[in-house]
Biopython code that builds the backbone (N, CA, C, O; Angstrom):
import numpy as np
from Bio.PDB.StructureBuilder import StructureBuilder

atoms = [
    (1, "MET", "N", (18.988, -4.934, 10.683)),
    (1, "MET", "CA", (18.873, -4.017, 9.574)),
    (1, "MET", "C", (17.664, -4.346, 8.703)),
    (1, "MET", "O", (17.001, -3.445, 8.191)),
    (2, "LEU", "N", (17.378, -5.632, 8.537)),
    (2, "LEU", "CA", (16.269, -5.994, 7.656)),
    (2, "LEU", "C", (14.910, -5.591, 8.211)),
    (2, "LEU", "O", (13.940, -5.492, 7.460)),
    (3, "THR", "N", (14.829, -5.357, 9.512)),
    (3, "THR", "CA", (13.574, -4.857, 10.085)),
    (3, "THR", "C", (13.547, -3.336, 10.106)),
    (3, "THR", "O", (12.576, -2.739, 10.572)),
    (4, "THR", "N", (14.594, -2.711, 9.611)),
    (4, "THR", "CA", (14.782, -1.260, 9.499)),
    (4, "THR", "C", (15.000, -0.595, 10.851)),
    (4, "THR", "O", (14.855, 0.622, 10.964)),
    (5, "LEU", "N", (15.342, -1.364, 11.875)),
    (5, "LEU", "CA", (15.614, -0.772, 13.182)),
    (5, "LEU", "C", (17.024, -0.202, 13.250)),
    (5, "LEU", "O", (17.280, 0.739, 14.001)),
    (6, "LEU", "N", (17.932, -0.765, 12.474)),
    (6, "LEU", "CA", (19.304, -0.267, 12.403)),
    (6, "LEU", "C", (19.585, 0.199, 10.993)),
    (6, "LEU", "O", (19.215, -0.464, 10.024)),
    (7, "GLU", "N", (20.244, 1.346, 10.877)),
    (7, "GLU", "CA", (20.606, 1.846, 9.554)),
    (7, "GLU", "C", (21.877, 1.163, 9.083)),
    (7, "GLU", "O", (22.834, 1.031, 9.845)),
    (8, "PRO", "N", (21.890, 0.728, 7.829)),
    (8, "PRO", "CA", (23.127, 0.128, 7.316)),
    (8, "PRO", "C", (24.228, 1.188, 7.196)),
    (8, "PRO", "O", (23.960, 2.338, 6.848)),
    (9, "THR", "N", (25.464, 0.786, 7.488)),
    (9, "THR", "CA", (26.585, 1.714, 7.365)),
    (9, "THR", "C", (27.137, 1.735, 5.952)),
    (9, "THR", "O", (27.800, 2.691, 5.549)),
    (10, "SER", "N", (26.863, 0.680, 5.204)),
    (10, "SER", "CA", (27.271, 0.631, 3.804)),
    (10, "SER", "C", (26.444, -0.451, 3.103)),
    (10, "SER", "O", (25.794, -1.274, 3.747)),
    (11, "GLY", "N", (26.486, -0.426, 1.794)),
    (11, "GLY", "CA", (25.745, -1.408, 1.018)),
    (11, "GLY", "C", (24.264, -1.130, 0.990)),
    (11, "GLY", "O", (23.801, -0.065, 1.400)),
    (12, "SER", "N", (23.535, -2.099, 0.504)),
    (12, "SER", "CA", (22.080, -1.964, 0.441)),
    (12, "SER", "C", (21.448, -3.339, 0.558)),
    (12, "SER", "O", (22.110, -4.362, 0.382)),
    (13, "ALA", "N", (20.167, -3.345, 0.855)),
    (13, "ALA", "CA", (19.412, -4.592, 0.959)),
    (13, "ALA", "C", (17.986, -4.329, 0.508)),
    (13, "ALA", "O", (17.449, -3.234, 0.676)),
    (14, "MET", "N", (17.395, -5.353, -0.064)),
    (14, "MET", "CA", (16.019, -5.258, -0.539)),
    (14, "MET", "C", (15.189, -6.335, 0.153)),
    (14, "MET", "O", (15.653, -7.454, 0.374)),
    (15, "VAL", "N", (13.970, -5.979, 0.486)),
    (15, "VAL", "CA", (13.007, -6.929, 1.040)),
    (15, "VAL", "C", (11.731, -6.780, 0.231)),
    (15, "VAL", "O", (11.130, -5.706, 0.198)),
    (16, "GLY", "N", (11.325, -7.846, -0.413)),
    (16, "GLY", "CA", (10.113, -7.789, -1.231)),
    (16, "GLY", "C", (10.203, -6.779, -2.347)),
    (16, "GLY", "O", (9.184, -6.240, -2.781)),
    (17, "GLY", "N", (11.413, -6.510, -2.822)),
    (17, "GLY", "CA", (11.602, -5.552, -3.895)),
    (17, "GLY", "C", (11.724, -4.108, -3.437)),
    (17, "GLY", "O", (11.795, -3.203, -4.269)),
    (18, "PHE", "N", (11.749, -3.876, -2.127)),
    (18, "PHE", "CA", (11.840, -2.523, -1.586)),
    (18, "PHE", "C", (13.164, -2.334, -0.859)),
    (18, "PHE", "O", (13.564, -3.177, -0.057)),
    (19, "ASP", "N", (13.839, -1.231, -1.139)),
    (19, "ASP", "CA", (15.090, -0.900, -0.479)),
    (19, "ASP", "C", (14.800, -0.574, 0.983)),
    (19, "ASP", "O", (13.909, 0.221, 1.281)),
    (20, "ILE", "N", (15.561, -1.194, 1.903)),
    (20, "ILE", "CA", (15.265, -1.013, 3.333)),
    (20, "ILE", "C", (15.523, 0.403, 3.823)),
    (20, "ILE", "O", (14.911, 0.839, 4.798)),
    (21, "ALA", "N", (16.420, 1.128, 3.162)),
    (21, "ALA", "CA", (16.715, 2.503, 3.589)),
    (21, "ALA", "C", (15.720, 3.502, 3.004)),
    (21, "ALA", "O", (15.391, 4.500, 3.646)),
    (22, "ARG", "N", (15.248, 3.240, 1.806)),
    (22, "ARG", "CA", (14.351, 4.203, 1.150)),
    (22, "ARG", "C", (12.879, 3.984, 1.467)),
    (22, "ARG", "O", (12.097, 4.935, 1.467)),
    (23, "PHE", "N", (12.493, 2.736, 1.739)),
    (23, "PHE", "CA", (11.079, 2.421, 1.983)),
    (23, "PHE", "C", (10.904, 1.585, 3.253)),
    (23, "PHE", "O", (10.390, 0.469, 3.186)),
    (24, "PRO", "N", (11.324, 2.110, 4.412)),
    (24, "PRO", "CA", (11.257, 1.302, 5.635)),
    (24, "PRO", "C", (9.837, 0.890, 6.035)),
    (24, "PRO", "O", (9.638, -0.225, 6.518)),
    (25, "ALA", "N", (8.865, 1.753, 5.847)),
    (25, "ALA", "CA", (7.488, 1.407, 6.230)),
    (25, "ALA", "C", (6.967, 0.252, 5.379)),
    (25, "ALA", "O", (6.290, -0.638, 5.893)),
    (26, "GLU", "N", (7.271, 0.260, 4.103)),
    (26, "GLU", "CA", (6.819, -0.817, 3.220)),
    (26, "GLU", "C", (7.540, -2.126, 3.542)),
    (26, "GLU", "O", (6.944, -3.200, 3.479)),
    (27, "VAL", "N", (8.812, -2.031, 3.884)),
    (27, "VAL", "CA", (9.572, -3.225, 4.277)),
    (27, "VAL", "C", (8.957, -3.836, 5.530)),
    (27, "VAL", "O", (8.765, -5.050, 5.600)),
    (28, "ARG", "N", (8.648, -3.004, 6.514)),
    (28, "ARG", "CA", (8.034, -3.506, 7.749)),
    (28, "ARG", "C", (6.674, -4.131, 7.466)),
    (28, "ARG", "O", (6.327, -5.154, 8.055)),
    (29, "ARG", "N", (5.915, -3.533, 6.582)),
    (29, "ARG", "CA", (4.604, -4.088, 6.217)),
    (29, "ARG", "C", (4.768, -5.448, 5.557)),
    (29, "ARG", "O", (4.014, -6.377, 5.846)),
    (30, "ARG", "N", (5.741, -5.566, 4.682)),
    (30, "ARG", "CA", (5.960, -6.823, 3.952)),
    (30, "ARG", "C", (6.394, -7.969, 4.864)),
    (30, "ARG", "O", (6.010, -9.117, 4.641)),
    (31, "ILE", "N", (7.187, -7.666, 5.883)),
    (31, "ILE", "CA", (7.662, -8.737, 6.760)),
    (31, "ILE", "C", (6.743, -8.950, 7.961)),
    (31, "ILE", "O", (6.960, -9.861, 8.761)),
    (32, "GLY", "N", (5.721, -8.110, 8.082)),
    (32, "GLY", "CA", (4.778, -8.254, 9.191)),
    (32, "GLY", "C", (5.354, -7.813, 10.521)),
    (32, "GLY", "O", (5.006, -8.362, 11.566)),
    (33, "TYR", "N", (6.233, -6.824, 10.485)),
    (33, "TYR", "CA", (6.864, -6.329, 11.707)),
    (33, "TYR", "C", (5.851, -5.589, 12.566)),
    (33, "TYR", "O", (5.160, -4.686, 12.092)),
    (34, "VAL", "N", (5.769, -5.979, 13.829)),
    (34, "VAL", "CA", (4.891, -5.300, 14.780)),
    (34, "VAL", "C", (5.737, -4.922, 15.989)),
    (34, "VAL", "O", (6.176, -5.802, 16.728)),
    (35, "PRO", "N", (5.973, -3.632, 16.204)),
    (35, "PRO", "CA", (6.795, -3.229, 17.347)),
    (35, "PRO", "C", (6.068, -3.482, 18.663)),
    (35, "PRO", "O", (4.839, -3.457, 18.730)),
    (36, "GLN", "N", (6.844, -3.722, 19.689)),
    (36, "GLN", "CA", (6.283, -3.901, 21.024)),
    (36, "GLN", "C", (6.528, -2.644, 21.825)),
    (36, "GLN", "O", (7.531, -1.957, 21.637)),
    (37, "MET", "N", (5.602, -2.349, 22.722)),
    (37, "MET", "CA", (5.776, -1.191, 23.594)),
    (37, "MET", "C", (6.827, -1.534, 24.645)),
    (37, "MET", "O", (6.666, -2.485, 25.410)),
    (38, "VAL", "N", (7.879, -0.768, 24.673)),
    (38, "VAL", "CA", (8.961, -1.037, 25.608)),
    (38, "VAL", "C", (8.477, -0.927, 27.047)),
    (38, "VAL", "O", (8.871, -1.722, 27.900)),
    (39, "SER", "N", (7.626, 0.052, 27.318)),
    (39, "SER", "CA", (7.159, 0.245, 28.692)),
    (39, "SER", "C", (6.326, -0.939, 29.173)),
    (39, "SER", "O", (6.390, -1.295, 30.349)),
    (40, "ALA", "N", (5.555, -1.549, 28.296)),
    (40, "ALA", "CA", (4.746, -2.703, 28.692)),
    (40, "ALA", "C", (5.638, -3.885, 29.032)),
    (40, "ALA", "O", (5.395, -4.581, 30.018)),
    (41, "ASP", "N", (6.672, -4.122, 28.224)),
    (41, "ASP", "CA", (7.580, -5.232, 28.497)),
    (41, "ASP", "C", (8.301, -5.041, 29.819)),
    (41, "ASP", "O", (8.464, -5.993, 30.582)),
    (42, "GLY", "N", (8.733, -3.819, 30.096)),
    (42, "GLY", "CA", (9.457, -3.546, 31.326)),
    (42, "GLY", "C", (8.599, -3.661, 32.571)),
    (42, "GLY", "O", (9.116, -3.900, 33.662)),
    (43, "ALA", "N", (7.299, -3.493, 32.419)),
    (43, "ALA", "CA", (6.403, -3.533, 33.566)),
    (43, "ALA", "C", (6.014, -4.959, 33.952)),
    (43, "ALA", "O", (5.517, -5.182, 35.056)),
    (44, "LEU", "N", (6.230, -5.918, 33.067)),
    (44, "LEU", "CA", (5.826, -7.290, 33.350)),
    (44, "LEU", "C", (6.948, -8.055, 34.046)),
    (44, "LEU", "O", (8.113, -7.974, 33.657)),
    (45, "THR", "N", (6.576, -8.781, 35.061)),
    (45, "THR", "CA", (7.550, -9.644, 35.721)),
    (45, "THR", "C", (7.643, -10.947, 34.940)),
    (45, "THR", "O", (6.830, -11.197, 34.050)),
    (46, "GLY", "N", (8.612, -11.765, 35.262)),
    (46, "GLY", "CA", (8.780, -13.048, 34.589)),
    (46, "GLY", "C", (7.548, -13.929, 34.723)),
    (46, "GLY", "O", (7.120, -14.553, 33.752)),
    (47, "ILE", "N", (6.974, -13.982, 35.927)),
    (47, "ILE", "CA", (5.796, -14.834, 36.146)),
    (47, "ILE", "C", (4.595, -14.316, 35.356)),
    (47, "ILE", "O", (3.807, -15.110, 34.842)),
    (48, "LEU", "N", (4.447, -12.989, 35.251)),
    (48, "LEU", "CA", (3.329, -12.447, 34.470)),
    (48, "LEU", "C", (3.492, -12.768, 32.987)),
    (48, "LEU", "O", (2.512, -13.073, 32.307)),
    (49, "CYS", "N", (4.724, -12.701, 32.481)),
    (49, "CYS", "CA", (4.967, -13.074, 31.084)),
    (49, "CYS", "C", (4.601, -14.535, 30.854)),
    (49, "CYS", "O", (4.003, -14.876, 29.834)),
    (50, "LEU", "N", (4.961, -15.396, 31.802)),
    (50, "LEU", "CA", (4.648, -16.822, 31.690)),
    (50, "LEU", "C", (3.139, -17.047, 31.713)),
    (50, "LEU", "O", (2.616, -17.829, 30.920)),
    (51, "ILE", "N", (2.449, -16.373, 32.606)),
    (51, "ILE", "CA", (0.986, -16.504, 32.694)),
    (51, "ILE", "C", (0.329, -16.045, 31.389)),
    (51, "ILE", "O", (-0.569, -16.714, 30.877)),
    (52, "LEU", "N", (0.771, -14.918, 30.859)),
    (52, "LEU", "CA", (0.210, -14.422, 29.597)),
    (52, "LEU", "C", (0.465, -15.393, 28.453)),
    (52, "LEU", "O", (-0.411, -15.604, 27.613)),
    (53, "ALA", "N", (1.652, -15.983, 28.410)),
    (53, "ALA", "CA", (1.976, -16.941, 27.359)),
    (53, "ALA", "C", (1.067, -18.166, 27.452)),
    (53, "ALA", "O", (0.595, -18.662, 26.429)),
    (54, "VAL", "N", (0.822, -18.651, 28.648)),
    (54, "VAL", "CA", (-0.055, -19.807, 28.840)),
    (54, "VAL", "C", (-1.485, -19.462, 28.448)),
    (54, "VAL", "O", (-2.149, -20.242, 27.766)),
    (55, "LEU", "N", (-1.961, -18.299, 28.875)),
    (55, "LEU", "CA", (-3.321, -17.884, 28.514)),
    (55, "LEU", "C", (-3.482, -17.745, 27.002)),
    (55, "LEU", "O", (-4.512, -18.124, 26.445)),
    (56, "PHE", "N", (-2.478, -17.209, 26.352)),
    (56, "PHE", "CA", (-2.518, -17.072, 24.904)),
    (56, "PHE", "C", (-2.564, -18.445, 24.239)),
    (56, "PHE", "O", (-3.348, -18.659, 23.314)),
    (57, "ALA", "N", (-1.734, -19.372, 24.701)),
    (57, "ALA", "CA", (-1.705, -20.720, 24.125)),
    (57, "ALA", "C", (-3.053, -21.412, 24.296)),
    (57, "ALA", "O", (-3.531, -22.078, 23.378)),
    (58, "VAL", "N", (-3.660, -21.258, 25.455)),
    (58, "VAL", "CA", (-4.974, -21.865, 25.698)),
    (58, "VAL", "C", (-6.022, -21.236, 24.784)),
    (58, "VAL", "O", (-6.851, -21.946, 24.216)),
    (59, "ALA", "N", (-5.995, -19.921, 24.638)),
    (59, "ALA", "CA", (-6.968, -19.245, 23.765)),
    (59, "ALA", "C", (-6.825, -19.701, 22.325)),
    (59, "ALA", "O", (-7.827, -19.884, 21.634)),
    (60, "VAL", "N", (-5.603, -19.885, 21.861)),
    (60, "VAL", "CA", (-5.372, -20.342, 20.488)),
    (60, "VAL", "C", (-5.924, -21.748, 20.297)),
    (60, "VAL", "O", (-6.490, -22.055, 19.248)),
    (61, "LYS", "N", (-5.764, -22.601, 21.299)),
    (61, "LYS", "CA", (-6.287, -23.968, 21.217)),
    (61, "LYS", "C", (-7.811, -23.994, 21.251)),
    (61, "LYS", "O", (-8.430, -24.784, 20.538)),
    (62, "LEU", "N", (-8.421, -23.141, 22.069)),
    (62, "LEU", "CA", (-9.874, -23.159, 22.243)),
    (62, "LEU", "C", (-10.626, -22.429, 21.135)),
    (62, "LEU", "O", (-11.749, -22.813, 20.806)),
    (63, "TYR", "N", (-10.044, -21.398, 20.560)),
    (63, "TYR", "CA", (-10.782, -20.571, 19.606)),
    (63, "TYR", "C", (-11.341, -21.358, 18.423)),
    (63, "TYR", "O", (-12.511, -21.164, 18.093)),
    (64, "PRO", "N", (-10.581, -22.233, 17.765)),
    (64, "PRO", "CA", (-11.177, -22.956, 16.630)),
    (64, "PRO", "C", (-12.415, -23.748, 17.026)),
    (64, "PRO", "O", (-13.374, -23.828, 16.258)),
    (65, "ARG", "N", (-12.400, -24.336, 18.226)),
    (65, "ARG", "CA", (-13.579, -25.088, 18.683)),
    (65, "ARG", "C", (-14.754, -24.153, 18.947)),
    (65, "ARG", "O", (-15.896, -24.486, 18.630)),
    (66, "LEU", "N", (-14.483, -23.000, 19.520)),
    (66, "LEU", "CA", (-15.549, -22.034, 19.787)),
    (66, "LEU", "C", (-16.114, -21.467, 18.493)),
    (66, "LEU", "O", (-17.322, -21.255, 18.387)),
    (67, "ALA", "N", (-15.263, -21.219, 17.515)),
    (67, "ALA", "CA", (-15.696, -20.626, 16.254)),
    (67, "ALA", "C", (-16.574, -21.575, 15.450)),
    (67, "ALA", "O", (-17.341, -21.126, 14.599)),
    (68, "GLN", "N", (-16.476, -22.882, 15.703)),
    (68, "GLN", "CA", (-17.276, -23.860, 14.956)),
    (68, "GLN", "C", (-18.715, -23.946, 15.467)),
    (68, "GLN", "O", (-19.582, -24.503, 14.792)),
    (69, "ARG", "N", (-18.963, -23.416, 16.616)),
    (69, "ARG", "CA", (-20.321, -23.464, 17.168)),
    (69, "ARG", "C", (-21.230, -22.536, 16.374)),
    (69, "ARG", "O", (-20.792, -21.510, 15.854)),
    (70, "ASN", "N", (-22.490, -22.908, 16.290)),
    (70, "ASN", "CA", (-23.451, -22.128, 15.499)),
    (70, "ASN", "C", (-24.051, -20.966, 16.276)),
    (70, "ASN", "O", (-24.467, -19.971, 15.683)),
    (71, "ASP", "N", (-24.098, -21.083, 17.591)),
    (71, "ASP", "CA", (-24.748, -20.058, 18.399)),
    (71, "ASP", "C", (-23.737, -18.983, 18.805)),
    (71, "ASP", "O", (-22.834, -19.265, 19.593)),
    (72, "PRO", "N", (-23.868, -17.752, 18.282)),
    (72, "PRO", "CA", (-22.914, -16.691, 18.627)),
    (72, "PRO", "C", (-22.886, -16.376, 20.107)),
    (72, "PRO", "O", (-21.875, -15.881, 20.605)),
    (73, "ASP", "N", (-23.978, -16.650, 20.834)),
    (73, "ASP", "CA", (-24.009, -16.369, 22.259)),
    (73, "ASP", "C", (-23.056, -17.274, 23.040)),
    (73, "ASP", "O", (-22.656, -16.936, 24.154)),
    (74, "GLU", "N", (-22.688, -18.424, 22.459)),
    (74, "GLU", "CA", (-21.781, -19.332, 23.139)),
    (74, "GLU", "C", (-20.339, -18.831, 23.123)),
    (74, "GLU", "O", (-19.505, -19.332, 23.877)),
    (75, "LEU", "N", (-20.036, -17.851, 22.278)),
    (75, "LEU", "CA", (-18.682, -17.325, 22.192)),
    (75, "LEU", "C", (-18.352, -16.380, 23.337)),
    (75, "LEU", "O", (-17.180, -16.131, 23.618)),
    (76, "SER", "N", (-19.364, -15.860, 23.989)),
    (76, "SER", "CA", (-19.075, -14.896, 25.062)),
    (76, "SER", "C", (-18.907, -15.584, 26.391)),
    (76, "SER", "O", (-18.660, -14.924, 27.400)),
]
sb = StructureBuilder()
sb.init_structure("model")
sb.init_model(0)
sb.init_chain("A")
sb.init_seg("    ")
for serial, (resi, resn, name, xyz) in enumerate(atoms, 1):
    if name == "N":
        sb.init_residue(resn, " ", resi, " ")
    sb.init_atom(name, np.array(xyz, "f"), 0.0, 1.0, " ", f" {name:<3s}", serial, name[0])
structure = sb.get_structure()
């Protein structure tokens, strides 16, 4: 309910001072909610998800080192 994906059946809730039923877009913005494409998730096999996770982890580790270099051509 706090991500505004389910409607409350009773009561109310506030996130960042915004009512989840009246201001769902603002609530999602405040919590940093980013929906995933259902079709993309369904198309990936378990091994592909694992490979993507590893590639992402490696990129996160390498990016700070790459960003510290002075030559922009080294980033490509």
